[in-house]
C-alpha positions, 0 to 999 in steps of 0.5 A: 452549841458550836456549829461549824460553818464552811465558807465557799467562794463561788466565781462566775465568769463569761469567757467571751469565747476566749477572747480579749477586748480589744482583740489580741489576735491569738489564742489566750488559753494561757492568760485565762488559765493564769487569771483563774489560777491566781484567784481564790475560788472553790466553785467556778461557773464559766460560760462562752468557753471554747469547747476544748478548754474545760479539760485543759483548765481542769488539768491546769487548775487541779480541779474536777470539771464538767461541761456541756456544749451550747451553740454553734458546735457543728464541725467542731474540729474545723471551728477549733482549728480556725478559732485557735489561729484567728479567734477574733475573726471567727468570734462566737462561731468557734463554738461554745460550752458552759463549764463547771470547775470544782476545787477540793471535791470530786463530782459524782453526778452531772445533769443537763437541760436544754432551756430553749432552741431559738434564737440559739440553744441555751442550757443549764447544767449542774453537778453534785459534789461527793462529800458535801452533797452540794449541787452546783448549777451553771447557765448562760441565759438568753435574757428571757425570764422563762429560761431563768425560771426553768433553770432554777426549777431544774436545779431544785428538782435535781437537788431534792432537799440538798443545798444549791448554788445557781449562777452564771450569765443570765443576760438579765440585770435584776431578777428574783427566783422562787426558792432562791436567795440572791447571793450577789452579782454584777450587771447580768452575772449573778449567783443564787443560793438555796439552803446557804447564806451569802457571806459578804458582798460580791467582788468584781475581780480585775481581769485586764483585757480578758473577756467583755464580762467581769468575773464576779466572786461571791462567798457563801456559808454552809453548816458543815454538820449538814454535809452529805445530808439529803 
């Protein structure tokens, strides 16, 4: 019996608050957007995103997007004004967000959970896709195993029996998560899956001076006949 298999490309990247190494001394939205535009991906999980970027990236990349604020976002209009002009001076104090970008499907649900408040707020958030029913979760962890396991448990709870992709910057180089398979990663950036299969090794993409993290892309396979199933 023939079973149709769909391969999804999952990208995870910490954007370093929209900065480069070494610092460029100016706003780099166009450069980050251009990099994301030239890579192949279906699901992009982004961390340390300037909070005003997600809707701009979605518009530029023809994607649907959801985001959640993380830390240092009080008086955000002031932070934005400074970060846009002098990003390498204000650094992470320009504010931060996690963002999920989806190509090819609409987002129909968005969930968030705060993982901790000290030493700074950390969040996991996830979206459900309209056609496939796939849940896609994203986090920027603080390096505590507790936060990673809380994020995994939240994603499984939200998804019910549906397939899940969980990825992001875990700030942990090696870990296992109950209920998930490690699909690939590099350094502290990982992608895990449930009810999906890794399809080849992870790729580290050429990002030039942008960010202090490398973008990681992982291919995962799903049975197309299960789309929309609970």
